[in-house]
PyMOL CGO cylinders between C-alpha atoms (Angstrom):
from pymol import cmd
from pymol.cgo import CYLINDER

trace = [
    CYLINDER, 0.50, -0.21, -0.17, 1.53, 3.35, -1.04, 0.3, 1, 1, 1, 1, 1, 1,
    CYLINDER, 1.53, 3.35, -1.04, 0.33, 7.06, -1.29, 0.3, 1, 1, 1, 1, 1, 1,
    CYLINDER, 0.33, 7.06, -1.29, 1.63, 9.21, -4.30, 0.3, 1, 1, 1, 1, 1, 1,
    CYLINDER, 1.63, 9.21, -4.30, 4.48, 11.44, -3.16, 0.3, 1, 1, 1, 1, 1, 1,
    CYLINDER, 4.48, 11.44, -3.16, 5.76, 8.54, -0.33, 0.3, 1, 1, 1, 1, 1, 1,
    CYLINDER, 5.76, 8.54, -0.33, 3.04, 9.95, 1.75, 0.3, 1, 1, 1, 1, 1, 1,
    CYLINDER, 3.04, 9.95, 1.75, 2.13, 5.96, 3.51, 0.3, 1, 1, 1, 1, 1, 1,
    CYLINDER, 2.13, 5.96, 3.51, 5.31, 5.84, 5.06, 0.3, 1, 1, 1, 1, 1, 1,
    CYLINDER, 5.31, 5.84, 5.06, 4.78, 9.20, 6.68, 0.3, 1, 1, 1, 1, 1, 1,
    CYLINDER, 4.78, 9.20, 6.68, 1.35, 8.82, 8.35, 0.3, 1, 1, 1, 1, 1, 1,
    CYLINDER, 1.35, 8.82, 8.35, 2.96, 6.40, 10.92, 0.3, 1, 1, 1, 1, 1, 1,
    CYLINDER, 2.96, 6.40, 10.92, 5.54, 8.93, 11.83, 0.3, 1, 1, 1, 1, 1, 1,
    CYLINDER, 5.54, 8.93, 11.83, 2.78, 11.72, 11.76, 0.3, 1, 1, 1, 1, 1, 1,
    CYLINDER, 2.78, 11.72, 11.76, -0.17, 9.58, 14.34, 0.3, 1, 1, 1, 1, 1, 1,
    CYLINDER, -0.17, 9.58, 14.34, 2.99, 9.52, 16.29, 0.3, 1, 1, 1, 1, 1, 1,
    CYLINDER, 2.99, 9.52, 16.29, 3.83, 12.97, 16.01, 0.3, 1, 1, 1, 1, 1, 1,
    CYLINDER, 3.83, 12.97, 16.01, 0.10, 13.69, 16.72, 0.3, 1, 1, 1, 1, 1, 1,
    CYLINDER, 0.10, 13.69, 16.72, -0.45, 12.19, 19.50, 0.3, 1, 1, 1, 1, 1, 1,
    CYLINDER, -0.45, 12.19, 19.50, 3.53, 13.62, 20.86, 0.3, 1, 1, 1, 1, 1, 1,
    CYLINDER, 3.53, 13.62, 20.86, 2.51, 16.78, 19.40, 0.3, 1, 1, 1, 1, 1, 1,
    CYLINDER, 2.51, 16.78, 19.40, -1.12, 16.57, 21.83, 0.3, 1, 1, 1, 1, 1, 1,
    CYLINDER, -1.12, 16.57, 21.83, 0.44, 14.99, 24.81, 0.3, 1, 1, 1, 1, 1, 1,
    CYLINDER, 0.44, 14.99, 24.81, 2.66, 18.50, 25.17, 0.3, 1, 1, 1, 1, 1, 1,
    CYLINDER, 2.66, 18.50, 25.17, -0.13, 20.94, 24.57, 0.3, 1, 1, 1, 1, 1, 1,
    CYLINDER, -0.13, 20.94, 24.57, -2.66, 18.73, 26.73, 0.3, 1, 1, 1, 1, 1, 1,
    CYLINDER, -2.66, 18.73, 26.73, -1.96, 21.71, 29.50, 0.3, 1, 1, 1, 1, 1, 1,
    CYLINDER, -1.96, 21.71, 29.50, -1.51, 24.63, 26.36, 0.3, 1, 1, 1, 1, 1, 1,
    CYLINDER, -1.51, 24.63, 26.36, -3.57, 26.90, 25.84, 0.3, 1, 1, 1, 1, 1, 1,
    CYLINDER, -3.57, 26.90, 25.84, -4.25, 30.94, 25.22, 0.3, 1, 1, 1, 1, 1, 1,
    CYLINDER, -4.25, 30.94, 25.22, -6.30, 33.93, 27.88, 0.3, 1, 1, 1, 1, 1, 1,
    CYLINDER, -6.30, 33.93, 27.88, -9.17, 33.10, 25.55, 0.3, 1, 1, 1, 1, 1, 1,
    CYLINDER, -9.17, 33.10, 25.55, -10.35, 30.15, 25.63, 0.3, 1, 1, 1, 1, 1, 1,
    CYLINDER, -10.35, 30.15, 25.63, -10.36, 28.85, 29.24, 0.3, 1, 1, 1, 1, 1, 1,
    CYLINDER, -10.36, 28.85, 29.24, -6.52, 26.98, 28.78, 0.3, 1, 1, 1, 1, 1, 1,
    CYLINDER, -6.52, 26.98, 28.78, -8.83, 24.53, 26.51, 0.3, 1, 1, 1, 1, 1, 1,
    CYLINDER, -8.83, 24.53, 26.51, -6.54, 23.16, 23.37, 0.3, 1, 1, 1, 1, 1, 1,
    CYLINDER, -6.54, 23.16, 23.37, -8.68, 23.11, 20.22, 0.3, 1, 1, 1, 1, 1, 1,
    CYLINDER, -8.68, 23.11, 20.22, -6.88, 21.86, 17.16, 0.3, 1, 1, 1, 1, 1, 1,
    CYLINDER, -6.88, 21.86, 17.16, -6.98, 24.08, 14.30, 0.3, 1, 1, 1, 1, 1, 1,
    CYLINDER, -6.98, 24.08, 14.30, -10.39, 23.99, 12.10, 0.3, 1, 1, 1, 1, 1, 1,
    CYLINDER, -10.39, 23.99, 12.10, -11.84, 22.57, 14.94, 0.3, 1, 1, 1, 1, 1, 1,
    CYLINDER, -11.84, 22.57, 14.94, -15.72, 24.24, 15.38, 0.3, 1, 1, 1, 1, 1, 1,
    CYLINDER, -15.72, 24.24, 15.38, -16.16, 27.36, 17.71, 0.3, 1, 1, 1, 1, 1, 1,
    CYLINDER, -16.16, 27.36, 17.71, -12.87, 29.18, 16.61, 0.3, 1, 1, 1, 1, 1, 1,
    CYLINDER, -12.87, 29.18, 16.61, -15.31, 31.77, 14.81, 0.3, 1, 1, 1, 1, 1, 1,
    CYLINDER, -15.31, 31.77, 14.81, -13.61, 31.03, 11.25, 0.3, 1, 1, 1, 1, 1, 1,
    CYLINDER, -13.61, 31.03, 11.25, -15.68, 31.98, 8.58, 0.3, 1, 1, 1, 1, 1, 1,
    CYLINDER, -15.68, 31.98, 8.58, -17.32, 29.38, 5.89, 0.3, 1, 1, 1, 1, 1, 1,
    CYLINDER, -17.32, 29.38, 5.89, -17.56, 27.11, 9.21, 0.3, 1, 1, 1, 1, 1, 1,
    CYLINDER, -17.56, 27.11, 9.21, -20.81, 27.07, 9.33, 0.3, 1, 1, 1, 1, 1, 1,
    CYLINDER, -20.81, 27.07, 9.33, -20.73, 26.30, 12.71, 0.3, 1, 1, 1, 1, 1, 1,
    CYLINDER, -20.73, 26.30, 12.71, -21.29, 28.89, 15.74, 0.3, 1, 1, 1, 1, 1, 1,
    CYLINDER, -21.29, 28.89, 15.74, -18.68, 30.41, 18.28, 0.3, 1, 1, 1, 1, 1, 1,
    CYLINDER, -18.68, 30.41, 18.28, -19.08, 28.81, 21.63, 0.3, 1, 1, 1, 1, 1, 1,
    CYLINDER, -19.08, 28.81, 21.63, -21.10, 30.87, 23.65, 0.3, 1, 1, 1, 1, 1, 1,
    CYLINDER, -21.10, 30.87, 23.65, -23.37, 32.44, 21.39, 0.3, 1, 1, 1, 1, 1, 1,
    CYLINDER, -23.37, 32.44, 21.39, -27.16, 30.99, 19.96, 0.3, 1, 1, 1, 1, 1, 1,
    CYLINDER, -27.16, 30.99, 19.96, -27.42, 28.88, 16.76, 0.3, 1, 1, 1, 1, 1, 1,
    CYLINDER, -27.42, 28.88, 16.76, -28.36, 29.33, 13.07, 0.3, 1, 1, 1, 1, 1, 1,
    CYLINDER, -28.36, 29.33, 13.07, -30.30, 26.25, 13.39, 0.3, 1, 1, 1, 1, 1, 1,
    CYLINDER, -30.30, 26.25, 13.39, -32.28, 23.76, 15.54, 0.3, 1, 1, 1, 1, 1, 1,
    CYLINDER, -32.28, 23.76, 15.54, -31.43, 20.48, 17.27, 0.3, 1, 1, 1, 1, 1, 1,
    CYLINDER, -31.43, 20.48, 17.27, -32.49, 17.16, 16.61, 0.3, 1, 1, 1, 1, 1, 1,
    CYLINDER, -32.49, 17.16, 16.61, -35.68, 16.19, 16.95, 0.3, 1, 1, 1, 1, 1, 1,
    CYLINDER, -35.68, 16.19, 16.95, -34.56, 13.85, 20.12, 0.3, 1, 1, 1, 1, 1, 1,
    CYLINDER, -34.56, 13.85, 20.12, -31.27, 15.56, 21.48, 0.3, 1, 1, 1, 1, 1, 1,
    CYLINDER, -31.27, 15.56, 21.48, -30.83, 13.45, 24.66, 0.3, 1, 1, 1, 1, 1, 1,
    CYLINDER, -30.83, 13.45, 24.66, -31.15, 10.28, 21.55, 0.3, 1, 1, 1, 1, 1, 1,
    CYLINDER, -31.15, 10.28, 21.55, -28.72, 12.21, 19.43, 0.3, 1, 1, 1, 1, 1, 1,
    CYLINDER, -28.72, 12.21, 19.43, -26.38, 13.34, 22.32, 0.3, 1, 1, 1, 1, 1, 1,
    CYLINDER, -26.38, 13.34, 22.32, -26.59, 9.51, 23.06, 0.3, 1, 1, 1, 1, 1, 1,
    CYLINDER, -26.59, 9.51, 23.06, -25.77, 8.70, 19.83, 0.3, 1, 1, 1, 1, 1, 1,
    CYLINDER, -25.77, 8.70, 19.83, -22.39, 11.12, 19.81, 0.3, 1, 1, 1, 1, 1, 1,
    CYLINDER, -22.39, 11.12, 19.81, -21.00, 9.60, 22.33, 0.3, 1, 1, 1, 1, 1, 1,
    CYLINDER, -21.00, 9.60, 22.33, -21.22, 6.33, 21.94, 0.3, 1, 1, 1, 1, 1, 1,
    CYLINDER, -21.22, 6.33, 21.94, -19.48, 7.16, 18.20, 0.3, 1, 1, 1, 1, 1, 1,
    CYLINDER, -19.48, 7.16, 18.20, -16.23, 8.96, 19.22, 0.3, 1, 1, 1, 1, 1, 1,
    CYLINDER, -16.23, 8.96, 19.22, -15.89, 6.08, 21.46, 0.3, 1, 1, 1, 1, 1, 1,
    CYLINDER, -15.89, 6.08, 21.46, -16.87, 3.08, 18.44, 0.3, 1, 1, 1, 1, 1, 1,
    CYLINDER, -16.87, 3.08, 18.44, -14.87, 5.85, 16.14, 0.3, 1, 1, 1, 1, 1, 1,
    CYLINDER, -14.87, 5.85, 16.14, -10.86, 5.94, 18.44, 0.3, 1, 1, 1, 1, 1, 1,
    CYLINDER, -10.86, 5.94, 18.44, -11.70, 2.85, 19.38, 0.3, 1, 1, 1, 1, 1, 1,
    CYLINDER, -11.70, 2.85, 19.38, -8.68, 1.01, 19.02, 0.3, 1, 1, 1, 1, 1, 1,
    CYLINDER, -8.68, 1.01, 19.02, -9.81, -2.99, 19.19, 0.3, 1, 1, 1, 1, 1, 1,
    CYLINDER, -9.81, -2.99, 19.19, -12.31, -1.00, 16.07, 0.3, 1, 1, 1, 1, 1, 1,
    CYLINDER, -12.31, -1.00, 16.07, -11.86, -2.34, 13.03, 0.3, 1, 1, 1, 1, 1, 1,
    CYLINDER, -11.86, -2.34, 13.03, -11.00, -0.18, 10.36, 0.3, 1, 1, 1, 1, 1, 1,
    CYLINDER, -11.00, -0.18, 10.36, -14.69, -1.17, 8.21, 0.3, 1, 1, 1, 1, 1, 1,
    CYLINDER, -14.69, -1.17, 8.21, -15.96, -0.29, 11.48, 0.3, 1, 1, 1, 1, 1, 1,
    CYLINDER, -15.96, -0.29, 11.48, -13.86, 3.31, 12.72, 0.3, 1, 1, 1, 1, 1, 1,
    CYLINDER, -13.86, 3.31, 12.72, -15.47, 4.05, 8.37, 0.3, 1, 1, 1, 1, 1, 1,
    CYLINDER, -15.47, 4.05, 8.37, -18.83, 3.87, 9.47, 0.3, 1, 1, 1, 1, 1, 1,
    CYLINDER, -18.83, 3.87, 9.47, -18.05, 6.15, 12.57, 0.3, 1, 1, 1, 1, 1, 1,
    CYLINDER, -18.05, 6.15, 12.57, -16.27, 9.19, 10.52, 0.3, 1, 1, 1, 1, 1, 1,
    CYLINDER, -16.27, 9.19, 10.52, -17.54, 11.88, 7.92, 0.3, 1, 1, 1, 1, 1, 1,
    CYLINDER, -17.54, 11.88, 7.92, -16.95, 10.33, 4.05, 0.3, 1, 1, 1, 1, 1, 1,
    CYLINDER, -16.95, 10.33, 4.05, -14.92, 7.42, 6.31, 0.3, 1, 1, 1, 1, 1, 1,
    CYLINDER, -14.92, 7.42, 6.31, -15.70, 5.34, 2.98, 0.3, 1, 1, 1, 1, 1, 1,
    CYLINDER, -15.70, 5.34, 2.98, -12.84, 7.73, 1.56, 0.3, 1, 1, 1, 1, 1, 1,
    CYLINDER, -12.84, 7.73, 1.56, -10.76, 8.06, 4.04, 0.3, 1, 1, 1, 1, 1, 1,
    CYLINDER, -10.76, 8.06, 4.04, -9.49, 4.12, 4.34, 0.3, 1, 1, 1, 1, 1, 1,
    CYLINDER, -9.49, 4.12, 4.34, -6.12, 4.52, 3.59, 0.3, 1, 1, 1, 1, 1, 1,
    CYLINDER, -6.12, 4.52, 3.59, -5.79, 7.46, 6.46, 0.3, 1, 1, 1, 1, 1, 1,
    CYLINDER, -5.79, 7.46, 6.46, -7.58, 4.88, 9.02, 0.3, 1, 1, 1, 1, 1, 1,
    CYLINDER, -7.58, 4.88, 9.02, -5.22, 1.83, 7.35, 0.3, 1, 1, 1, 1, 1, 1,
    CYLINDER, -5.22, 1.83, 7.35, -2.07, 4.80, 8.67, 0.3, 1, 1, 1, 1, 1, 1,
    CYLINDER, -2.07, 4.80, 8.67, -3.41, 5.57, 11.49, 0.3, 1, 1, 1, 1, 1, 1,
    CYLINDER, -3.41, 5.57, 11.49, -4.10, 1.98, 13.02, 0.3, 1, 1, 1, 1, 1, 1,
    CYLINDER, -4.10, 1.98, 13.02, -1.18, 0.48, 11.71, 0.3, 1, 1, 1, 1, 1, 1,
    CYLINDER, -1.18, 0.48, 11.71, 0.70, 2.78, 14.03, 0.3, 1, 1, 1, 1, 1, 1,
    CYLINDER, 0.70, 2.78, 14.03, 1.11, 1.56, 17.69, 0.3, 1, 1, 1, 1, 1, 1,
    CYLINDER, 1.11, 1.56, 17.69, 0.46, 4.38, 19.34, 0.3, 1, 1, 1, 1, 1, 1,
    CYLINDER, 0.46, 4.38, 19.34, -2.77, 5.06, 16.75, 0.3, 1, 1, 1, 1, 1, 1,
    CYLINDER, -2.77, 5.06, 16.75, -4.01, 1.90, 17.81, 0.3, 1, 1, 1, 1, 1, 1,
    CYLINDER, -4.01, 1.90, 17.81, -3.68, 3.13, 22.04, 0.3, 1, 1, 1, 1, 1, 1,
    CYLINDER, -3.68, 3.13, 22.04, -6.13, 5.99, 21.88, 0.3, 1, 1, 1, 1, 1, 1,
    CYLINDER, -6.13, 5.99, 21.88, -9.68, 6.46, 22.78, 0.3, 1, 1, 1, 1, 1, 1,
    CYLINDER, -9.68, 6.46, 22.78, -11.75, 9.67, 23.11, 0.3, 1, 1, 1, 1, 1, 1,
    CYLINDER, -11.75, 9.67, 23.11, -14.00, 10.20, 26.01, 0.3, 1, 1, 1, 1, 1, 1,
    CYLINDER, -14.00, 10.20, 26.01, -17.11, 12.81, 24.70, 0.3, 1, 1, 1, 1, 1, 1,
    CYLINDER, -17.11, 12.81, 24.70, -17.19, 15.21, 28.31, 0.3, 1, 1, 1, 1, 1, 1,
    CYLINDER, -17.19, 15.21, 28.31, -20.27, 17.70, 26.64, 0.3, 1, 1, 1, 1, 1, 1,
    CYLINDER, -20.27, 17.70, 26.64, -22.24, 18.22, 23.23, 0.3, 1, 1, 1, 1, 1, 1,
    CYLINDER, -22.24, 18.22, 23.23, -24.15, 21.08, 22.03, 0.3, 1, 1, 1, 1, 1, 1,
    CYLINDER, -24.15, 21.08, 22.03, -26.25, 21.16, 18.96, 0.3, 1, 1, 1, 1, 1, 1,
    CYLINDER, -26.25, 21.16, 18.96, -25.67, 24.05, 16.44, 0.3, 1, 1, 1, 1, 1, 1,
    CYLINDER, -25.67, 24.05, 16.44, -27.88, 22.48, 13.93, 0.3, 1, 1, 1, 1, 1, 1,
    CYLINDER, -27.88, 22.48, 13.93, -29.73, 18.86, 13.44, 0.3, 1, 1, 1, 1, 1, 1,
    CYLINDER, -29.73, 18.86, 13.44, -27.34, 18.38, 11.85, 0.3, 1, 1, 1, 1, 1, 1,
    CYLINDER, -27.34, 18.38, 11.85, -24.17, 19.55, 13.43, 0.3, 1, 1, 1, 1, 1, 1,
    CYLINDER, -24.17, 19.55, 13.43, -22.92, 19.76, 17.12, 0.3, 1, 1, 1, 1, 1, 1,
    CYLINDER, -22.92, 19.76, 17.12, -19.76, 20.86, 18.34, 0.3, 1, 1, 1, 1, 1, 1,
    CYLINDER, -19.76, 20.86, 18.34, -17.88, 18.76, 20.71, 0.3, 1, 1, 1, 1, 1, 1,
    CYLINDER, -17.88, 18.76, 20.71, -15.80, 17.88, 23.25, 0.3, 1, 1, 1, 1, 1, 1,
    CYLINDER, -15.80, 17.88, 23.25, -13.70, 15.28, 24.25, 0.3, 1, 1, 1, 1, 1, 1,
    CYLINDER, -13.70, 15.28, 24.25, -10.61, 14.33, 26.24, 0.3, 1, 1, 1, 1, 1, 1,
    CYLINDER, -10.61, 14.33, 26.24, -7.99, 12.41, 23.49, 0.3, 1, 1, 1, 1, 1, 1,
    CYLINDER, -7.99, 12.41, 23.49, -6.86, 9.20, 25.99, 0.3, 1, 1, 1, 1, 1, 1,
    CYLINDER, -6.86, 9.20, 25.99, -3.21, 7.10, 25.73, 0.3, 1, 1, 1, 1, 1, 1,
    CYLINDER, -3.21, 7.10, 25.73, -2.97, 3.84, 26.96, 0.3, 1, 1, 1, 1, 1, 1,
    CYLINDER, -2.97, 3.84, 26.96, -6.11, 4.54, 28.84, 0.3, 1, 1, 1, 1, 1, 1,
    CYLINDER, -6.11, 4.54, 28.84, -4.10, 8.49, 30.34, 0.3, 1, 1, 1, 1, 1, 1,
    CYLINDER, -4.10, 8.49, 30.34, -5.68, 11.57, 29.36, 0.3, 1, 1, 1, 1, 1, 1,
    CYLINDER, -5.68, 11.57, 29.36, -3.48, 12.53, 26.74, 0.3, 1, 1, 1, 1, 1, 1,
    CYLINDER, -3.48, 12.53, 26.74, -5.60, 15.93, 25.47, 0.3, 1, 1, 1, 1, 1, 1,
    CYLINDER, -5.60, 15.93, 25.47, -7.83, 17.10, 27.83, 0.3, 1, 1, 1, 1, 1, 1,
    CYLINDER, -7.83, 17.10, 27.83, -10.97, 19.44, 26.39, 0.3, 1, 1, 1, 1, 1, 1,
    CYLINDER, -10.97, 19.44, 26.39, -9.94, 19.26, 22.23, 0.3, 1, 1, 1, 1, 1, 1,
    CYLINDER, -9.94, 19.26, 22.23, -13.03, 20.93, 20.87, 0.3, 1, 1, 1, 1, 1, 1,
    CYLINDER, -13.03, 20.93, 20.87, -14.47, 18.59, 17.82, 0.3, 1, 1, 1, 1, 1, 1,
    CYLINDER, -14.47, 18.59, 17.82, -17.70, 18.52, 15.20, 0.3, 1, 1, 1, 1, 1, 1,
    CYLINDER, -17.70, 18.52, 15.20, -19.77, 15.48, 14.79, 0.3, 1, 1, 1, 1, 1, 1,
    CYLINDER, -19.77, 15.48, 14.79, -22.48, 15.65, 11.42, 0.3, 1, 1, 1, 1, 1, 1,
    CYLINDER, -22.48, 15.65, 11.42, -25.34, 13.68, 10.73, 0.3, 1, 1, 1, 1, 1, 1,
    CYLINDER, -25.34, 13.68, 10.73, -24.47, 11.94, 7.72, 0.3, 1, 1, 1, 1, 1, 1,
    CYLINDER, -24.47, 11.94, 7.72, -26.29, 9.33, 6.24, 0.3, 1, 1, 1, 1, 1, 1,
    CYLINDER, -26.29, 9.33, 6.24, -28.43, 8.74, 9.36, 0.3, 1, 1, 1, 1, 1, 1,
    CYLINDER, -28.43, 8.74, 9.36, -25.47, 8.25, 11.81, 0.3, 1, 1, 1, 1, 1, 1,
    CYLINDER, -25.47, 8.25, 11.81, -23.88, 10.64, 14.39, 0.3, 1, 1, 1, 1, 1, 1,
    CYLINDER, -23.88, 10.64, 14.39, -20.07, 10.94, 13.19, 0.3, 1, 1, 1, 1, 1, 1,
    CYLINDER, -20.07, 10.94, 13.19, -16.66, 12.72, 13.60, 0.3, 1, 1, 1, 1, 1, 1,
    CYLINDER, -16.66, 12.72, 13.60, -15.91, 15.20, 10.94, 0.3, 1, 1, 1, 1, 1, 1,
    CYLINDER, -15.91, 15.20, 10.94, -13.83, 15.37, 8.92, 0.3, 1, 1, 1, 1, 1, 1,
    CYLINDER, -13.83, 15.37, 8.92, -12.61, 18.39, 9.85, 0.3, 1, 1, 1, 1, 1, 1,
    CYLINDER, -12.61, 18.39, 9.85, -11.92, 17.74, 13.50, 0.3, 1, 1, 1, 1, 1, 1,
    CYLINDER, -11.92, 17.74, 13.50, -10.21, 14.26, 12.22, 0.3, 1, 1, 1, 1, 1, 1,
    CYLINDER, -10.21, 14.26, 12.22, -7.59, 16.83, 10.04, 0.3, 1, 1, 1, 1, 1, 1,
    CYLINDER, -7.59, 16.83, 10.04, -6.79, 19.06, 12.76, 0.3, 1, 1, 1, 1, 1, 1,
    CYLINDER, -6.79, 19.06, 12.76, -5.70, 16.47, 14.70, 0.3, 1, 1, 1, 1, 1, 1,
    CYLINDER, -5.70, 16.47, 14.70, -3.32, 15.69, 11.85, 0.3, 1, 1, 1, 1, 1, 1,
    CYLINDER, -3.32, 15.69, 11.85, -2.19, 18.53, 11.35, 0.3, 1, 1, 1, 1, 1, 1,
    CYLINDER, -2.19, 18.53, 11.35, -0.98, 19.56, 15.24, 0.3, 1, 1, 1, 1, 1, 1,
    CYLINDER, -0.98, 19.56, 15.24, 1.75, 17.58, 13.75, 0.3, 1, 1, 1, 1, 1, 1,
    CYLINDER, 1.75, 17.58, 13.75, 2.04, 19.55, 11.08, 0.3, 1, 1, 1, 1, 1, 1,
    CYLINDER, 2.04, 19.55, 11.08, 1.89, 17.80, 8.35, 0.3, 1, 1, 1, 1, 1, 1,
    CYLINDER, 1.89, 17.80, 8.35, -1.87, 18.71, 7.06, 0.3, 1, 1, 1, 1, 1, 1,
    CYLINDER, -1.87, 18.71, 7.06, -0.47, 16.32, 3.74, 0.3, 1, 1, 1, 1, 1, 1,
    CYLINDER, -0.47, 16.32, 3.74, -2.21, 13.15, 4.96, 0.3, 1, 1, 1, 1, 1, 1,
    CYLINDER, -2.21, 13.15, 4.96, -4.78, 11.30, 2.49, 0.3, 1, 1, 1, 1, 1, 1,
    CYLINDER, -4.78, 11.30, 2.49, -7.88, 13.06, 2.63, 0.3, 1, 1, 1, 1, 1, 1,
    CYLINDER, -7.88, 13.06, 2.63, -7.05, 16.09, 4.95, 0.3, 1, 1, 1, 1, 1, 1,
]
cmd.load_cgo(trace, "trace")
């Protein structure tokens, strides 16, 4: 398995770098965010064109018909996506456009540290009926490596999924935005 430009060899190193950067920056943050790290590209940054409301501002849309059930599904699906024991085929079901990103998932799970990552969702705030801001913590060997990270969940194909921009923001923390699919 190779990617154009030799990316296949770089992705496991990229995953390791993301985890090392995450562990090293877990307590870092600027005064405006209450010390909570937010990967670049995650919701709540107020960037134009993200389609999400800034944290604390009114949302532009409505919540899903059953917000409690949607929140439960988001929490369960994020745990599944980051479950080191789940197959790539299963993880693809919980990632926005997951079928198109199978090579990235394969590379992520091909790395020893990637197989030890987990996630715990602590808060969900709906910005529309099909999108939610998510606060989560990444764990490495069950120890918190990146607390209170910000991400986005999207409702796609009748399933709440980890957004592509959330995964790419995590990958981008390593300084390499050329991962396949990002």
